[in-house]
N, C-alpha and C positions, 0 to 999 in steps of 0.2 A: 960358250954359246956363240954361234956365228950369226950373221945377219939373217940368213934364211930361217933359222930356228926362231930367232926373236920375232920376225914378222909373222910367222905361223902362230906362235904363242899369243902375240898382240892381237891379231885378227880373231883368234879363238875367244879371247877374253871379251873383245868388243862385241862379237856375235852373241855370246852368252848374256852380256849386259843388255843388249838390244832385245833379246827374247824376254828377259825378265821385265824390262820396261813395258813391252806390249802386253804381257800377261797381267801385270798390275793395272795397266790402263783399262783393259777389258773388264777386269774384276770390279774396278771402281765404277765403270759405266753400268754394270749390272746392279751393284749395291745402291748407288745414289740415284734417286729418281731424276727425271728430266727437269731442267730448270723451267718453271712455268713463267709464261709471260704475264706481266701485270694486267689485271683486268681494268676496265674503265673506272670502276668505283675507286680502286686503289690509286690510279693516276689522278683522279679528281681530288682525292683526299690529300695527296702530296702537293698538288698545285694550290689548294686552299690554305695549306700550312705555310707555304713559302711566298705567297703573293703579298705585296705591300698592303698596308692598312688602308691608305687613302689612294684615290685615283684623281688625276687631273681631268678637269672638264673644260674642253675648249669650245663648247657650244655657246651660242649667244642666248643665254638664259638670264639676262639681267633682271627681268621681272621676278623670276623665282628667287634670286638672291635677295632682292629687296624684301620680299614677303618673309623669307627665312630670317633676315636680320630683325624684323619687327617682332617675330615670335620669341627671339632670344632675350633673356633678361640678364643684363650685365650686373655682376656684383663685385665691388671692389674688394680685393683681398686685404688691402692695407687701409688703415684709417688715418695715419699720420706720417710725417716725414721720417721719424726715427725707424718705424717699421719698414719703410721702403729702403732706407739706408742699410739696415741690417740684412735685408733680404737680397738687395741688388747691388748697392754701391760699395759696401764694405769690402768685398772681395778684392777690389783694386785700390780703393782709397785708404785702406788701413795699412797696406804694405807699400804703397807707392809704385805699383807695377806700371811699367812703360811710362815712367815720369809723371804719373798722375799725382796731383797734390794730395798729401796725406791729411787724414782727418785730424783736426786740431793744429795744423801747421799754420800759424798766424801769418808768417811772411809770405808763403805761397798763396794763401787765400786773399790776403790784402792786395797783392799784386793783381790778381784776377778781378777782385771787387772794384778796383780803380776804374775798370772799363764799364762798370755799371751792372746792377743786378739783372737788368733785362738781357744783357749779353750773356751772363752766366746761365740764365734760364734757357735762352736760345741754344747755347752750346750743349746743355744737358738734354734738351729735347731733340735737337737735330744731330747731335754728335759732333765731336771735334777730335782731330788727330786719330789716335788709336781707339778712342772711346766711341762705341756705337751709339746710335740714336736711342735715347731713353735707357741707356745702360744695357742695351740688348733685350729689353723687355717692351716690345711695341704694344703690349696689352695694357700698359699703365697709362693713366690719363695724364695730361699735361699738368693738371693741378697737383697731382701726387708727386710728379717730378719736381715741380717748384717747391713743394713742401719739403722734399728731401734736400734740395739745395739750401733752403733756409735752415734746416737742421744742421747741415755741415757748416754753414757760415756761423751759426751760433757757437760752434765748437772753437772757432778761430777768434772769438772775441775775448 
């Protein structure tokens, strides 16, 4: 087979494949209906599913916020220091993550207690080092945080 015969054969095969492609393409266009554009109802449904739950309000509506706060009733989830420790503090203070003093470690807690209980309370409420304020639970009252500190200190006695 010389070059001229090869090129003739090659172009013939390419021509047949091109014709087959267009035949299949046109048959597919006839069989499959047109792609419908989404209607407004579908678009709104999609947007409502993916939008965030809350929205930021930058308006100056401090009066509305005050009235909303008055209508809310706060209920404490925890009643004593042990419950707060088990729910919030134990995740770090049981294992000593990020050099946090471990629960029951007398040496570590006595070193911190030498600075005074007021300092321990302030550190627990405001945060210190890697520990966030109120252990990352800003919804807890200062009294509950102090009770949890007292509970941890009892373990070190």
